[in-house]
C-alpha positions as semicolon CSV with decimal commas, in nm:
position;residue;x (nm);y (nm);z (nm)
1;X;-0,026;0,000;0,012
2;X;0,294;0,219;0,079
3;X;0,423;0,175;-0,239
4;X;0,099;0,244;-0,433
5;X;0,065;0,559;-0,207
6;X;0,465;0,674;-0,289
7;X;0,384;0,596;-0,688
8;X;0,068;0,806;-0,708
9;X;0,233;1,070;-0,506
10;X;0,556;1,057;-0,770
11;X;0,284;1,036;-1,110
12;X;0,104;1,369;-0,956
13;X;0,464;1,553;-0,872
14;X;0,586;1,468;-1,268
15;X;0,254;1,495;-1,425
16;X;0,220;1,783;-1,688
17;X;0,017;1,893;-1,996
18;X;0,003;2,132;-2,285
19;X;-0,127;2,267;-2,561
20;X;-0,084;2,438;-2,870
21;X;-0,265;2,747;-3,067
22;X;-0,234;2,844;-3,429
23;X;-0,336;3,151;-3,535
24;X;-0,326;3,325;-3,920
25;X;-0,191;3,653;-3,882
26;X;-0,546;3,857;-3,994
27;X;-0,582;3,993;-3,666
28;X;-0,242;4,013;-3,554
29;X;-0,079;4,180;-3,816
30;X;-0,171;4,520;-3,869
31;X;0,144;4,605;-4,052
32;X;0,106;4,417;-4,372
33;X;0,107;4,501;-4,725
34;X;-0,090;4,398;-5,001
35;X;0,079;4,234;-5,294
36;X;-0,202;4,056;-5,552
37;X;-0,021;3,729;-5,651
38;X;-0,259;3,687;-5,985
39;X;0,014;3,621;-6,250
40;X;0,283;3,365;-6,260
41;X;0,567;3,622;-6,175
42;X;0,732;3,485;-5,878
43;X;0,885;3,179;-5,708
44;X;0,864;3,029;-5,364
45;X;1,172;3,025;-5,247
46;X;1,170;2,896;-4,861
47;X;0,990;2,841;-4,538
48;X;1,118;3,035;-4,289
49;X;1,037;3,057;-3,864
50;X;1,129;3,229;-3,585
51;X;1,104;3,104;-3,195
52;X;1,075;3,292;-2,894
53;X;0,970;3,194;-2,540
54;X;0,962;3,227;-2,192
55;X;0,986;2,960;-1,869
56;X;0,795;3,049;-1,586
57;X;0,880;2,904;-1,218
58;X;0,677;2,969;-0,949
59;X;0,514;3,210;-1,182
60;X;0,842;3,432;-1,229
61;X;0,999;3,456;-1,547
62;X;0,973;3,668;-1,836
63;X;0,688;3,874;-2,008
64;X;0,442;3,742;-2,267
65;X;0,364;4,076;-2,409
66;X;0,677;4,076;-2,679
67;X;0,696;3,695;-2,805
68;X;0,502;3,730;-3,114
69;X;0,707;4,034;-3,237
70;X;1,064;3,909;-3,111
71;X;0,918;3,580;-3,298
72;X;0,856;3,760;-3,623
73;X;1,154;3,961;-3,590
74;X;1,363;3,637;-3,615
75;X;1,169;3,509;-3,887
76;X;1,204;3,837;-4,077
77;X;1,570;3,791;-4,018
78;X;1,615;3,436;-4,131
79;X;1,398;3,517;-4,421
80;X;1,693;3,791;-4,563
81;X;1,464;4,026;-4,743
82;X;1,691;4,330;-4,760
83;X;1,801;4,441;-5,124
84;X;1,594;4,201;-5,276
85;X;1,254;4,130;-5,481
86;X;1,152;3,878;-5,192
87;X;0,829;3,918;-4,984
88;X;0,676;3,688;-4,724
89;X;0,340;3,554;-4,748
90;X;0,093;3,290;-4,574
91;X;0,225;3,393;-4,171
92;X;0,108;3,179;-3,913
93;X;0,152;3,230;-3,533
94;X;0,153;2,931;-3,317
95;X;0,152;2,900;-3,012
96;X;0,278;2,632;-2,743
97;X;0,185;2,647;-2,384
98;X;0,353;2,371;-2,143
99;X;0,301;2,334;-1,818
100;X;0,443;2,171;-1,502
101;X;0,372;2,126;-1,134
102;X;0,644;2,442;-1,042
103;X;0,587;2,617;-1,362
104;X;0,527;2,649;-1,780
105;X;0,724;2,701;-2,043
106;X;0,505;2,953;-2,295
107;X;0,642;2,959;-2,696
108;X;0,564;3,127;-2,991
109;X;0,638;3,030;-3,408
110;X;0,595;3,257;-3,611
111;X;0,659;3,080;-3,970
112;X;0,592;3,201;-4,343
113;X;0,651;3,138;-4,699
114;X;0,903;3,352;-4,867
115;X;0,859;3,448;-5,228
116;X;1,119;3,607;-5,487
117;X;0,949;3,799;-5,790
118;X;1,064;3,719;-6,142
119;X;0,968;4,019;-6,300
């Protein structure tokens, strides 16, 4: 009986749960530029992403306020858009939340496709 109680207490101590949410950027992007892709004058070059996360232990940790902006900045840096005829399209924001007994990890991933114009 004592071993069963110890096993149950250990299982509760190590238990965790997580969730994932995916957002399209129609509501998050007030900075978008409209590009009409009606002709075949572009090629999809690559898929890029940027991540930002915070770890919270006993409620202490960083702030969630700038995580989307930080992840988006990293994604744009990985896209290497400066000085080229490229643009990002199909931007998606994923929010991953993983909690455990004494804390939680909050991670934001921003991903997009990079296109390059041929004309």
